[in-house]
N, C-alpha and C positions, 0 to 999 in steps of 0.2 A: 889548539884542540888535536889531538891527533885524529888524523883520518880515519873513516871507519873501513874496515874491509870487508868484503864479502866473500864469503866460502862455501864453495857450491861443489856436489858430487859428481861423480862420473856417471853417465846416464844409462846406457847401454848395459855394459858390465854388471850394473847393480841389479838391474832390472830382470838379468838374465840369469842371474848366479845366484839368487835367492841371499842378497845383501852381500854379494861377492864373497864367498865363503869362510865368515867369520871375521871379515877383517873391514875396518870403518873405511868412509869414502875416501879417496882421494880430495886433496883441496888443492884451489888454484888461488891465486890475489895474494893469499897470505902465505904460500911458501911455493914458488913454480919449481923448486927443486925436489920437494917430497913426492916420491911413490911408495905407497903403501905394499907391504909384502904380504904372501900367502900366510907364513908361519904364524902359529897362535901364540902370544906371548903371555905370561903370567897375568891375573887381573890387576895386580898392585903397581905394575911396569907401565911407566908412559913409554907408546909408542916413540922410537926415535926420530923419525921423519915426517911427524907431524909438528903442525907450527906450533911454536913456543907458546905455553900457558894452554895447551888444549888437554883434556881431561881425557883419556880413552878406558871404558871399562868393559871388559868381557867375564864373564863367570864361570872361566876355567877351573880355578880357585875356590870358588865360593864366593861370598861376598867381598866386593873389591873393598881397599881401604877408603874412608870416607864417606859410606854409605852404612845403611841400616834397615832393619825391617820394623814396620810399625807392630805392637803387639800390647792385646790387650786392652785395647777400648774401641769405642764406637763412633763415627761422625754424627749419629744421628741420621733422621731424615734426611734425603731419601735412602741411604745405604743400610740395608737388613742385612749387616754383616757386622763381626765382631773381627776386627785385625787379629791373626795369629800369626806369630813368627815361624809357624810351624807349617803354615799353609804357603810358605816360601821356602822352595827346594832349587837344588841344581844338579843337574843329571847331564851326562854328555855334552859337557862344555857350553849349556844353556841354562838358565834361570827359569821357573816355572813358577807362574802365580795361579793358586786353585783355590776354587769355591768349591764348598762343600757342606754338608749336615754338621754343625759346629757340636763336638761331642761333651762340650761342658758348656751349653748355651746358657748366655747371661742378659738379663732385663728385657726377656723375653725375644729375643734377636735368636732366631734358630739355626742361622748359617753362619760360618766361618769366611772370611775373605783375606786378601794377602794384598799387601802394600810395601814397596820399597822405595827409599829415597836418601838424598844426599844429606849429608850432615849440615853443610854449608850453603850458601845463598850464591847464584850465580844472576848477572845481569844481561845485557846487550851481546847478543851472539848467534851463534849457530849449533841449535841442538837435532842430535840424530838420535834413531834408535832403529835397529833390526828387530822385528817382532812378526807374531805369528797368533793373529786374534783367535776369541772363543765366538762359538757358532750357537748360541744358545739364548731362547726369548727370555729377555728380561735382564740381561748382563753388560756390562762395559768394560772392555779392556783398553788401557789409556798410557798415554806418556805426555806429560805437561810439568808446566814448572807451577808451583804455587808459595803463596805468603799470605797471611791476614793474622785476625785477631790473637789466635794462638802463638805469635810471634812477636805480638807488640807492634805489629803492622797492619797497614791497609789491605784489602782482600786484592791481590793482585793475583792475575793466573792467565796462561795462554794454555789451551788444548789441544790434543789429537785423541779422540775417542772413537773407536771401532762399536758401534751397539750390534750385540748378537743376534737380533731380530733381522737384521739384513747385512749379513759382512760382504756385499759386494759396493757398500758406502763406506766413507768415513768423515765423521764430524769435527770441523774445525769450531774453536769458539775461545772467549777469551773475556776476562773481567777486569776492569779498573776501578779500583776503591770500591768496590761491591755492586759497580754497574753491568750486569751481561746484556744479553738478548742481542748478541752477536753471533749466533750458531749461523753455518752454512755447512750444507751436506756435498761432499764432492764423490761423482761416481766413480770408481776405481777402475772399471773395466776387468776385473779380476776379484776372486774370492779371497778374502783377507784371513780366513781360518784354514785355507788348503797349503800354504807356503810362506816362507819369511818375503818381508817386503821392507824395504826402507822407508821409512816416514821423519820428517823435520819439519822445523822451522826457522827462520830467521829473524831475530826480534832488534828492531831498529827504534831507535828514539820517535820516528814518525811513522812508522809501519810494521805490519807482519807480515811475512811472507812463508806460506806452506808449500811443500814439496812432497812428489809419492815417487819413489825410485828414482830421485835426483832432476826430475821434471817440476818446475813451477806451475802450481795450480790454483793458487787464491792468494790475494792479496787484502788486507784490512788496512786501513790509513786514519781511521777515526777513534779518539780517544784511547789512545796507546798505552797498555801499562808502562809503570815508572819503576814499581819497586821489587829489588832482587829477592828473587825467590829460590825454594830447592826444586831440584829435579826430581821428578815422581814419578812413578809407575803402580798402577794397580790394577784389580780384578775384583768385580762386588756386583752384588746382584741388588736390584732397587725393590721400593715399595712405595705406593701412592703416586706413583709414576707411570701407570700402564701406556697412556696416549703417548709417553715419549720411548719406554723401551718394549712394551707390551706387559703381558703380564708374566712374572718368573716361572720357567718351567722346570721344576726339580726333580723331574723323571729321569734325568740322565746323570746328576752327580755321582762322581766329583768331576768338573770341567774345568778346563786349564788352558791358559794363555801362555807362550813362550818366548823368551827373550834371548837374542844372541849376545848384541853389545849395544853400549851407547856413548856418545860423543858429545862434548861441550867444547867450541872453540869461539874464545870471546873475541869482540871485536876492539881495535885498538884504535 
């Protein structure tokens, strides 16, 4: 069995430069020679100085290869949105995920939401995203891995979620074969809606480690997920979960989360 390689971010640079001016974190262990560069590359091209097998997706050219937008369906409760492809936009080298009144509401769902996901499935490795969250009661801005019955798989999921009711915190969670209740709320020390920050997790066989701006902030080591999942991001408003998200405030629609890039580096 190949030895697992841990991939870590540059701490100070990322924390001070808003996810380091649109570039992914430098990595160690997987490649000691790699140094990321400041120039922007097309979304469909891999960074040549990243570890072999790394996926780097920015949004300069729109939808990167291997990704797609959810469109035309709803997940049911507690999601009070229908996913609309046109709720995912690309401007100024960033991706926007927007919640708004749905112009063609269906099944009694008044709002549209946005979801962006990989077509393929990924397992143990390091997942990173540079994002700016929505500040608004009743909404979630997210980055996560997911698979479930719709993929003919167990429900396995690893979450990074910023709740719009308090964007000075981030919630970590995971599900293993449908079993959840692993929520952990981390105090950020900043407002996630005011600027871009780097959020990450490392998925190991025996643990999940979460990071904020390159700093390790939380570890879980019980009942860890095992099923490969899709890389996903979404923005949505809830219903029936006021105790978790607060009642949705639709007085300021549209509201938008922004993403600069994501990376995935598999462990070997």
